[in-house]
N, C-alpha and C positions, 0 to 999 in steps of 0.2 A: 326106203324112199331116198330120192336125191338129196333132200335136206339133211337127213341123218348121215349120209355118206360124206357130204361136205364138212359137217361139224366134226366127224371122226378124223378126216384128213387134216383139218385145221389143228386139232388137238395133237395129232401125231407130229406135225411140223413144229409146234411149240415145244413138245417134249424133246425133239431132236436138238433144237436151238438151246434149250436149257442145259442139256447134257454137254453140248460143245462148250458152253460158257462156264460150266461148273468146274472150278479148280480142283475139287475133291474127287472128281471122277477120273481116277488114274488107271483103274483096271478095265480091260477090254475083253469082252466075250466075243471071240471071233466066230462062234456058231450063230450069233445073232447078226443078220445082215445089216441092220440099222447101226449097230455098234461098229461093225467093220467099215461102214460108210463114214461114220463120224471120225474114226481113227485115220482113215485115208485123207479126209479133209484137213484134219489137224496137221498131218505130215506135210501136205502141200502148202498150208499156211506158214509153217515154220521155215520151209525152204524159200518161200517168197520173201519173208522178213529177213532172212540171212543174206539174200542177194541184193536187197535194196540198200544204197549207200546212206550213211547217217548224215543228216543235214548239218552244215557248218554252224558253229556257234558265233553269233555276231551280236555285238552290243547295240542296243537300240539307240538310234540317233535322237537327240532331243528335238522336239518339234520346233520349227522356226515360227516365231511370233509374227503375225501379219504386220504389226507396226514396224518391226525391224526390217522386214522385207520392203515395206513401202519406203522406209527412210533410206535404205541403201539404193533402191531404185531411183529415188528422187535425187540422191547425191551423185549418181553416176553421170548424168548429163552435165552437172556443174563442173565435175572434174575434167570431163572431156572438152568442155567448151571454154575452160579457163585459159586465158592467153598467157604465154610465157613472157616473163619480164625481159626487157631489152638488155643486151649485154653491155656492161660498162666499158669505157675506154681502156681501163686497166686490164680487164680480162681479154679484150681484143689485142692489146699489145703483147700480153703473155702468150696468146695463141699464135701470133705472128712469130714470136721468138722461139716457140717450141720446136719449129722445124729447122731452126738455125743451128749451126755447129757452135756449141758453147766455147769450144777452143778458139774459134775465130774471134768471138766477142772478147774473150779474155786477152788474146794477143793484141787486138786493136786498142783495148783500154790500157794495157801495159805500156804501149808506146805513147799513150797520152790522148788517143782519139776515142771518144765515147759517142757512139751513134745515137743513143737515147737522149743524151743531153743536146746533141745537135738538132734533134727534132723540136725541142723547146726553144732553141735559139732561132730557128726558122720562123717561129710564130711572131717574132719581133722585127724590129727594123734592121737594116743592113749593117748599121754601125755595131750593134751588139753581136751580130754574126761574125763580123770582121774581128771584133775583140776576142771572141772565143777562139777563132782560128789563130790569133796571135798567141793566146795562152797555150794552145796545142803546140805551136812551134817552139815556144820557150820551154815548155815542159820536156819535150823530146830532146831538144838541144842540151838542156841542163843534164838530163840523164846520160846522154852520150859523153859529154865532157867530164862528168863525174867518173865514169868508167875509165876514160883515158887518164884522168888525174890520178885515179887509184893505181893503175898500172905503172904510171910514171913514178909514183912514190914507192911502190913495191920494188922497183928495180934501181931507183936512185934517190932513196929517201934521205932526208937530212940527218936522221939518227942512224942510218945504215941498216936498220932492222926491217923497215917497211911495214911495221905493225899498223900504223895509221892507214896506209894504203889498203891493207887487208880489211880493216874496219870499214873504210869507205866503200869498198867493193861489195862487202856483205850487206851493208845498209842500203846501197843502191839496188841490189837484188830484192831486198825486202820492200823497198819503196815501189819497185815495179810490180811486185806481187800485190801490194795494197791497191795500186791503181787498177790492176786487172780484176781483182775481187770487187772493187767498186763498180766496174763495168758490168760484171755479172749481176750484182745486186740491183743496179738500175734497170737492167734488161728484164729481170724476173719480177721486180716490184716497181713499176712505173709510178711516178708522182707528178704533182703539179709543178709549175714553173719555179715558184719560190723555194719549195723543198729541194728541187733538182739542183738549183744553183747553190743553195746552202750546203747540200751534201757534197757537191763538187769542191767547194771551198774547204770544207772540213777534210776531205780526202787529201787535197793538195797541201793543207797545213800539216797533216800527219806525214806526208812525203817530205816536206821541208825539214821537219825535225829529225827524220830518219836519215835522209840523204844529205841535205845541205848543211845540217849541223856537223856531220862528220867531215864534209868538205871544208868547212870553216876551220876545223881543227887541223886538217892537213895543210891548208894555206897559211895558217898562223904559225905553224912549226917550220915552214920552209925558210931557207936562208938565201941571201943573194938577191939579185934582181929577178922579178917574176918572169916566167916564160909566157909565151903566147897562150898556151893551154891554161895556165894559172890565171892570166888576166881575163880571158873569156869566162872561165868558171866563176871568177869573183863577181862579175857583173850579172851573170845569169842567176847566181845565188841571191844577190840583192834584189833583183826584179821579182823572183818568186816569193821571197820573204815579204816584201812590201805589199804586193798585190793580194795574195791569198790571205795572209794573216789580218791585214787591215779590213778586208771585206768580211772575214768571219767575225771579227770583233764588232764591226758595224752592225751586222745582223743580230748579234747577241744583245747589243745595246738597244736596238730597235724593239726587240722582243720585250726587254725590260721596261722601256718607256711606254710601250703600248699596253702594259698591264697583263700581258699573256703569261707572265711568270708568277705563280701563286705558291704559297706555302713556304715554310722556313727551309725545308729540304731543297725545294726548287730554286730558291734564292741563293742558297749556298752553292749548289751545283752550277748555277749560271755564273755566279761570281768566280768560281774556280775556273770555268771554261773561258772566262774573259781575262783574268789576271795571269794565269799560268802561260797560255800561249803568247799573250802580248808582252809580258815581262821577259819570258825566255827569248822571244825573237829580238827584243830590244837589246838584251845583253849580248846575244850571239852576233848581232849586226854591229854592236859596239866593238867587239873583239875583231871582227872583220875590218872595220874602218881603221882602228888604231894600229893593228898589227900587220895589216896587209895594204889597204888602199893608201893611207897617209904615212906609211912607214918608209924610212930611208933604206937604201941598199945595205948600209953597214949596221943597221939596228939589229940587236939580238932577237932570236925567235921568242915565241911565247914561252914564259917560264915563271917559276915562283908561285905565289899565292893566286895570281890571276890565271895561271894555267890550271891549277887545281879547281878554282871556281868555274872555269870554262868547261872542264870535264864533268863536274857535278851537275851544272845546269843542263848540259847536253844529255847526260844520262837520265835526269828526271823528266825532261820534256820528251825525249825519244820514247821513254817507257810509258809515260802516262798519256801523252797526246797521240803519239804514233800507235801505241798499243791499243788505246781505246778505239781509235779509228779502225784499226785492223779487226778488232773484235766485233764492232758493230756491223761493218760491211760483210764480214764472213758470216755473221748470223743472218743477215738479210739474203745473202747469196745462197744459203743452204735451204731457204724456205721454198 
């Protein structure tokens, strides 16, 4: 009957599937058509498995928590919508100077002209601008006559060696380097008006002890009636010493009186910055007055213990005051 035939076929199919899945069935009877069919199916299955590529091994990614996703999505608009802070005036000045040739800034400052300081002067009245221009002319003229005085002493020195002329020439070059480095420091690190003028006075005070201190020694060792070069150099030296050092000391005293100097170390450092420049300048100007300005033509040149004291004071002030100014402005210019 049909039912019996269907049951028999179903049992035959089940037996074929069991034989295919049975791992122990390794022997094949090729006379049996069913076993031949099973062997053929196994062979095709093995070929298919060999041809299929093996899937790459990948580490499962950790599921992202919904809270983290919501938090990052909520923070995204805030970051995009947050306004940028306005640029400060200092950063704007640095950006303007970034395109400038730093060599031009250095050379202008070495001659005594500082464009960044001129910007601060323009914010005030015309008298202060005129005063700054006067300082520029005095500084440039003093450097020029110091070089001429050095060359004059090298070729016709009072001692015949010209050693003081060489010293003056070297110190004049160092003073111009200090002035140029100051210009770079101001261009790279702009400041407010008070700090700008204080830094300018500090730089010029360092230049005074480097250049003008050596010029005072040359003038004090000269003999005979002073030449025109020596006379002009004398009064330019007095002008520079009085203007810059008195202004610097005034600013230091104002800081002290206003109570902006705190701590024992700060007080000691402030006292040193006040006494050393002021005392050194007074002594060197005293040498200039007694040995040059009010000296007679037949008076002997600077000698003895006063000469030793003059060289010692000059060495100390040039090293500490001029050296500290050079170090500070070189550090600012390198930033």
